[in-house]
Backbone as a ProteinNet text record, in pm:
[ID]
protein_1_A
[PRIMARY]
XXXXXXXXXXXXXXXXXXXXXXXXXXXXXXXXXXXXXXXXXXXXXXXXXXXXXXXXXXXXXXXXXXXXXXXXXXXXXXXXXXXXXXXXXXXXXXXXXXXXXXXXXXXXXXXXXXXXXXXXXXXXXXXXXXXXXXXXXXXXXXXXXXXXXXX
[TERTIARY]
-4720.9	-4655.8	-4729.4	-4654.7	-4712	-4772	-4901.2	-4968.3	-4941.9	-4890.6	-4861.7	-4729.8	-4728.8	-4607.7	-4567.4	-4441	-4392.3	-4434.4	-4448.2	-4481.1	-4368.3	-4401.7	-4301.5	-4193.1	-4070.4	-3961.9	-3983.7	-4060.3	-4089.8	-4187.1	-4253.1	-4346.1	-4303.4	-4177.1	-4122.8	-4070	-4122.5	-4081.3	-3931.2	-3873.3	-3728.6	-3646.1	-3681.3	-3606.1	-3630.2	-3753.8	-3784.2	-3708.2	-3697.7	-3624.2	-3475	-3419.1	-3277.9	-3255.3	-3342	-3328.6	-3341.6	-3438.4	-3457.8	-3337	-3284.8	-3166.7	-3051.2	-3030.4	-2921.7	-2944.4	-3068.1	-3099.4	-3077.7	-3111.6	-3094.4	-2946.2	-2873.5	-2734.9	-2638.1	-2672.3	-2578.3	-2530.4	-2618.5	-2567.1	-2495.1	-2534.7	-2467.5	-2327.1	-2313.8	-2180.8	-2090.9	-2148.1	-2069.9	-2020.5	-2106.6	-2067.7	-1957	-1974.2	-1879.6	-1745.5	-1742.8	-1617.7	-1510.6	-1551.2	-1456.2	-1421	-1490.6	-1470.8	-1371.9	-1353.2	-1266.8	-1335.6	-1469.1	-1542.6	-1638.5	-1668.5	-1761.3	-1905.4	-1999	-2141.6	-2168.2	-2109.8	-2132.9	-2072.2	-1953.4	-1890.2	-1972.9	-2026.8	-2112.8	-2234.7	-2295.4	-2412	-2374.9	-2258.9	-2214.4	-2199.1	-2134.2	-2115.8	-2248.9	-2340.4	-2472.1	-2545.6	-2545.7	-2617.9	-2552.2	-2420.3	-2352.4	-2370.5	-2372.7	-2395.7	-2535.7	-2632	-2771.6	-2800.2	-2748.3	-2787.1	-2681.8	-2558.9	-2452.8	-2391.1	-2307.4	-2238.7	-2338.3	-2303.9	-2390.9	-2308.1	-2369.9	-2304	-2307.3	-2215.9	-2198.2	-2324.5	-2397	-2519.1	-2625	-2644.8	-2743.2	-2699	-2571.4	-2519.2	-2538.2	-2512.6	-2532.5	-2678.6	-2768.7	-2911.8	-2952.3	-2909.8	-2952	-2887.7	-2774.5	-2709.5	-2742.6	-2820.3	-2854	-2728.6	-2634.9	-2511.8	-2504.5	-2452.2	-2429.2	-2316.5	-2326.9	-2230.1	-2085.5	-2056.8	-1917.1	-1868.2	-1955.6	-1918.2	-1892.2	-1978.2	-1960.5	-1827.2	-1790	-1663	-1546.7	-1545.7	-1439.1	-1445.4	-1565.3	-1582.7	-1532.9	-1564.5	-1521.8	-1369.6	-1307	-1160.4	-1100.6	-1153.2	-1104.8	-1130.4	-1247.5	-1282.9	-1199.5	-1164.3	-1075.6	-939.1	-888.2	-756.8	-759.1	-875.6	-891.2	-926.5	-937.8	-972.2	-1107.9	-1203.2	-1339.7	-1429.8	-1393.3	-1469.5	-1372	-1424.5	-1350.8	-1433.7	-1365.6	-1432.5	-1374.5	-1461.4	-1415.1	-1504.4	-1450	-1525.7	-1625.7	-1748.7	-1852.2	-1809.5	-1827.1	-1785.7	-1868.6	-1996.4	-2085.2	-2088.8	-2061.7	-2066	-1942.7	-1842.2	-1713.5	-1720.2	-1831.6	-1846.6	-1890.2	-1947.9	-1999.2	-1893	-1896.5	-1810.6	-1898.9	-1856.1	-1931.2	-1852.4	-1920.8	-1857.6	-1909.7	-1817.3	-1850.8	-1789.1	-1853.9	-1798.5	-1694.3	-1585.6	-1482.1	-1511.4	-1431.1	-1444.8	-1421.7	-1323.7	-1295.5	-1414.9	-1477.7	-1596.1	-1712.1	-1733.2	-1841	-1811	-1684.8	-1647.4	-1677.3	-1655	-1684.8	-1834.7	-1916.7	-2062.4	-2096.1	-2042.6	-2073	-2028.8	-1911.7	-1859.3	-1945.2	-2021	-2103.3	-2253.1	-2285.4	-2425.5	-2505.2	-2450.2	-2522.1	-2548.3	-2447.3	-2464.8	-2561.5	-2551.9	-2642.6	-2786.5	-2804.1	-2938.4	-2992.9	-2906.8	-2947.4	-2993.9	-2922	-2960.1	-3097.7	-3119.2	-3249.1	-3360.5	-3335.2	-3436.9	-3470.3	-3369.6	-3396.8	-3492.7	-3474.9	-3566.7	-3707.7	-3717.7	-3848.1	-3911.5	-3831.1	-3882.6	-3933.9	-3857.5	-3897.7	-4027.9	-4037.8	-4154.9	-4268.2	-4235.7	-4330.8	-4314.9	-4330.6	-4305.2	-4397.8	-4525.7	-4620.2	-4585	-4554.3	-4516	-4385.2	-4293	-4165.7	-4190.4	-4272.3	-4303	-4380.6	-4473.2	-4549.7	-4457.7	-4364.4	-4269.8	-4188.6	-4138.7	-4063.7	-4149.5	-4275.2	-4365.6	-4390.1	-4410.9	-4434.4	-4311	-4194.4	-4071.6	-4049.1	-4085	-4072.5	-4160.3	-4272.5	-4360.6	-4296	-4199.4	-4130.8	-4007	-3975.4	-3863.6	-3883	-3774.4	-3784.8	-3848.8	-3831.9	-3894.2	-4047.2	-4100.4	-4244.3	-4296.9	-4211.1	-4253.8	-4248.6	-4192.9	-4177.8	-4309.6	-4410.1	-4541.7	-4617.1	-4743.7	-4824	-4857	-4826.9	-4859.9	-5009.5	-5054	-5195.6	-5223.5	-5333.3	-5367.2	-5491
-7695.3	-7620	-7488.4	-7382.9	-7250.3	-7241.9	-7206.3	-7199.7	-7068.3	-6969.5	-6841.7	-6851.5	-6791.4	-6791.5	-6647.8	-6631.3	-6501.7	-6479.1	-6352.9	-6327.7	-6377.3	-6406.3	-6444.9	-6338.2	-6380.8	-6282.7	-6185.3	-6224.6	-6131.6	-6022.2	-6041.1	-5941.2	-5893.9	-5912.6	-5869.3	-5726.5	-5635.4	-5494.7	-5476.6	-5533.7	-5514.1	-5564.7	-5679.4	-5733.5	-5649.1	-5606.2	-5521.4	-5389.2	-5332.4	-5207.3	-5225.6	-5338	-5366	-5382.6	-5457.3	-5475.7	-5342	-5262.3	-5131.5	-5042	-5044.2	-4962.6	-5000.4	-5129.3	-5173	-5126.1	-5132.3	-5083.9	-4934.2	-4860.9	-4715.6	-4679	-4750.3	-4713.7	-4755.1	-4853.2	-4901	-4788.1	-4710	-4602.4	-4492.5	-4472.4	-4372	-4420	-4548.9	-4604.5	-4592.9	-4618.6	-4605.5	-4462.1	-4365.8	-4225.4	-4194	-4241.6	-4209.9	-4279.4	-4389.9	-4463.7	-4374.3	-4277.6	-4188.1	-4065.6	-4045	-3923.1	-3940.2	-4063.5	-4085.6	-4063.6	-4047	-4034.2	-4151.8	-4182.3	-4291	-4240	-4333.7	-4296	-4204.5	-4238.1	-4159	-4019.4	-4011.9	-3881.2	-3797.4	-3861.3	-3790.2	-3733.5	-3812.9	-3763.8	-3642.6	-3647.1	-3533.6	-3410.5	-3426.2	-3313	-3259.6	-3349.3	-3305.9	-3224.3	-3271.9	-3203	-3067.9	-3064	-2936.5	-2838.6	-2890	-2803.7	-2744.3	-2823.5	-2778.3	-2685.7	-2719.7	-2648	-2552.6	-2559.8	-2475.8	-2538.6	-2463.7	-2517.4	-2570.9	-2685.8	-2750	-2803.3	-2808	-2874.3	-3024.8	-3096.3	-3238.5	-3320.2	-3288.5	-3364.5	-3348.3	-3225.7	-3200.3	-3267.4	-3260.7	-3323.9	-3475.2	-3535.9	-3680.8	-3717.4	-3638	-3664.3	-3650.1	-3543.4	-3517.1	-3610.6	-3671.7	-3766.6	-3911.2	-3931.6	-4066.2	-4146.9	-4081.3	-4147.6	-4146.5	-4253.5	-4256.1	-4159.1	-4093.7	-3991.2	-4042	-4161.5	-4209.2	-4231.8	-4279.8	-4298.6	-4164.5	-4067	-3934.9	-3875.2	-3894.4	-3841.5	-3894.7	-4024.1	-4084.3	-4033.5	-4022.7	-3975.9	-3833	-3748.3	-3608.4	-3599.2	-3681.9	-3681.6	-3710.4	-3810.4	-3845.6	-3733.8	-3673	-3565.5	-3440	-3416.3	-3302.6	-3325.2	-3448.2	-3476.1	-3462.4	-3482.9	-3462.9	-3317.8	-3234.7	-3092.5	-3070.4	-3160.2	-3146.8	-3072.7	-3076.4	-3006.2	-2942.9	-2846.8	-2790.1	-2814.9	-2812.7	-2835.2	-2736.6	-2652.5	-2554.4	-2560.5	-2511.3	-2504.7	-2390.1	-2414.8	-2311.9	-2198.1	-2075.7	-1958.4	-1940.6	-1980.8	-1960.7	-2080.3	-2198	-2319.3	-2402.2	-2395	-2456.8	-2609.4	-2668.2	-2813.9	-2858.1	-2766.3	-2798.6	-2777.6	-2865.8	-2853.8	-2819.9	-2724.2	-2684.4	-2730.2	-2801.7	-2855.4	-2778.1	-2741.9	-2667	-2736.4	-2721.7	-2772.4	-2671.6	-2722	-2634.4	-2611.1	-2525.6	-2503.5	-2634.5	-2712.5	-2841.2	-2935.3	-2937.5	-3020.7	-2976.7	-2845.6	-2793.1	-2819.2	-2807.7	-2837.5	-2982.8	-3072.7	-3213.9	-3233	-3165.6	-3170.1	-3111.7	-2994.1	-2926.1	-3008.6	-3071.8	-3151.8	-3274.2	-3320	-3440	-3409.9	-3281.5	-3239.4	-3292.9	-3282.1	-3326.6	-3476.9	-3554.8	-3699.5	-3738.6	-3675.1	-3704.2	-3668.6	-3556.7	-3517.5	-3617.6	-3665	-3764.5	-3893.3	-3935.8	-4056	-4036.7	-3921.7	-3893.9	-3891.4	-3833	-3826.9	-3967	-4055.2	-4193.7	-4261.8	-4238.9	-4297.1	-4242.4	-4113.3	-4051.6	-4108.2	-4133	-4189.2	-4331	-4411	-4549.7	-4554.9	-4472	-4474.5	-4384.7	-4282.8	-4175.2	-4072.8	-3946.5	-3839.7	-3852.6	-3879.3	-3889.1	-4005.9	-4122.7	-4237.8	-4211	-4142.9	-4107.8	-4022.4	-3919	-3830.6	-3905.5	-3990.8	-4070.9	-4165.6	-4228.9	-4318.8	-4244.9	-4127	-4048.2	-4015.2	-3980.2	-3950	-4074.4	-4189.2	-4313.5	-4353.8	-4341.8	-4376	-4282.1	-4155.9	-4061.2	-4103.6	-4166	-4213.3	-4326.7	-4396.7	-4505.3	-4458.3	-4330.9	-4272.8	-4304.8	-4340	-4379.6	-4270.7	-4145	-4037.6	-4046.4	-4098.6	-4111.8	-4240.8	-4341.2	-4471.1	-4483	-4384.9	-4395	-4385.9	-4323.2	-4315.2	-4446.4	-4442.9	-4564.1	-4583.4	-4703.9	-4728.2	-4738.1	-4696.9	-4710.6	-4858.3	-4906	-5048.5	-5060.3
4985.8	4879.3	4859.3	4839	4819	4679.5	4672.7	4542.9	4470.4	4540.6	4477.4	4402	4285.2	4204.3	4173.6	4153	4110	3965.2	3926.2	3785.7	3695.9	3573.2	3474.8	3469.9	3448.8	3441.3	3325.8	3226.2	3116.6	3159.9	3274.4	3327.7	3466	3499.7	3627.7	3612.5	3692	3682.3	3705.5	3810.6	3829.3	3710	3657.3	3543.7	3419.3	3398.1	3282.1	3290.3	3410	3426.6	3397.7	3442	3415.8	3265.8	3199.8	3055.2	2981.4	3022.7	2959.1	2984	3104.9	3136	3045.2	3026.8	2939	2796.1	2749.2	2614.8	2600.8	2703.8	2703	2713.2	2796.3	2822.1	2712.2	2630.7	2529	2437	2374.4	2288.7	2368	2492	2575.4	2609.6	2642.5	2670.2	2547.2	2430.3	2306.6	2289.6	2317.2	2307.5	2408.6	2531.7	2638.3	2620.8	2547.2	2527.6	2467.2	2388.4	2322.3	2406.5	2516.8	2596.1	2710.7	2756.7	2872.3	3005.3	3004.6	3130.6	3146.3	3269.2	3300.5	3295.5	3302.4	3307.8	3426.8	3541	3661.9	3647.5	3590.1	3569.3	3472.1	3368.7	3273.1	3344.8	3434.4	3509.7	3593.1	3657.5	3738.5	3649.6	3536	3445.4	3395.4	3359.1	3310.4	3415.2	3539.6	3646.8	3675.4	3684.1	3710.7	3595.6	3473.9	3357.8	3361.8	3404.5	3408.6	3526.2	3644.6	3766.3	3819.9	3768.8	3821.9	3946.3	4018.7	4136.1	4239.7	4297.1	4395.9	4511.3	4629.2	4740.4	4714	4776	4748.5	4776.3	4881.8	4914.2	4806	4761	4655.4	4526.2	4495.9	4375.4	4380.9	4494.7	4509.9	4484.2	4539.8	4521.5	4374.9	4310.3	4171.7	4070.4	4106.8	4016.4	4051.6	4156.2	4204.9	4235.8	4301.1	4343.7	4495.7	4551.5	4695	4728.4	4842	4879.6	4877.8	4935.8	4931.2	4786.9	4700.6	4559.6	4493.9	4521	4463.2	4505.7	4630.1	4679.9	4596.9	4570.4	4487.9	4343.8	4290.8	4152.3	4137.7	4234.5	4230.5	4237.1	4319	4325.5	4187.7	4120.9	3987.4	3887.7	3897.4	3804.4	3829.4	3955	3985.2	3922.9	3929.7	3871.3	3719.7	3657.6	3512.7	3479.5	3583.6	3571.3	3504.2	3535.6	3484.5	3581.8	3710.2	3813.8	3912.9	3986.3	4099.3	4224.7	4337.4	4466	4565	4620.9	4719.1	4842.5	4951	5075.5	5066.1	5109.9	5110.6	5203.1	5157.2	5235.1	5362	5357.3	5471.6	5565.6	5514.6	5596.5	5562	5646	5617	5609.9	5655.9	5647.6	5508.3	5432.1	5299.2	5191.9	5093.9	4976.8	4857.2	4776.8	4657.9	4535.5	4447.6	4327.7	4207.4	4117.6	3996.7	3876.4	3763	3638.2	3588	3531.9	3475.9	3327.2	3266.2	3121.3	3046.5	3090.3	3025.1	3038.6	3155.8	3175.9	3088.5	3080.7	2996.2	2849.2	2810.7	2672.2	2637.3	2732.8	2709.8	2684	2764.1	2743.1	2606	2576.6	2450.5	2329.6	2339.9	2229.3	2200.2	2300.6	2284.3	2281.1	2282.3	2286.1	2167.1	2048.6	1929.7	1933.5	1968.5	1974.5	2086.8	2202.9	2314.2	2276.8	2207.8	2162.3	2061	1973.3	1873.4	1941.9	2044.1	2119.5	2182.6	2246.4	2309.6	2205.6	2090.6	1984.8	1931.7	1927.6	1885.6	1982.4	2111.7	2209.5	2187.7	2162.1	2137.1	2010.2	1909.4	1784.2	1805.6	1878.2	1903.8	1983.4	2086.3	2174.7	2127.8	2051.2	2023.9	2135	2100.5	2198.3	2319.6	2296	2407.9	2500.3	2443	2525.8	2599.2	2533.2	2595.5	2720.4	2705.7	2819.5	2928.1	2887	2983.5	3059.5	2987.5	3053.3	3158.6	3124.6	3223.1	3344.9	3322.2	3433.7	3519.4	3456.2	3530.7	3610.7	3550.2	3621.4	3739.8	3723.3	3834.5	3952.1	3922.2	4029.9	4109.7	4050.9	4120	4195.5	4186.5	4258.8	4407.2	4474.9	4615.7	4701.3	4664	4741.8	4736	4627.5	4614.6	4675	4688.6	4738.5	4889.9	4957.1	5101.9	5175.1	5115.3	5178.5	5161.6	5194.7	5178.8	5031.3	4978.3	4838.4	4818	4701.7	4667.9	4642.2	4695.9	4677	4595.2
[MASK]
+++++++++++++++++++++++++++++++++++++++++++++++++++++++++++++++++++++++++++++++++++++++++++++++++++++++++++++++++++++++++++++++++++++++++++++++++++++++

């Protein structure tokens, strides 16, 4: 019999991250329920609002969406007139996605509530812990884990 045991599920990082994600997403889902956009569509709008027009590959990376999923999401968002998609003038293989006025209005209309949600997280954790948590989570980003882990 193997004497090694897995850590308690209460101390399991993957399970803790899933539980935390659900806690974080609940108020965001409540906000989005009134907007008619999904969590993924909201991420696309947020990234395009922050960074401006992006090629599809960069947008997929910055929204943490798989490229095939992003393609379907963009199609839906185009039909809702939240984004536009045009062929890059210099590289005809690339598609550039931009937020429309309607998409930006959706962000602007929910800015106060989204800011309130973020401030609640900061209040619960404290500003320093909030910033530290973001830094620690960034260290777990797959781009950082591809090298040799520190032992």
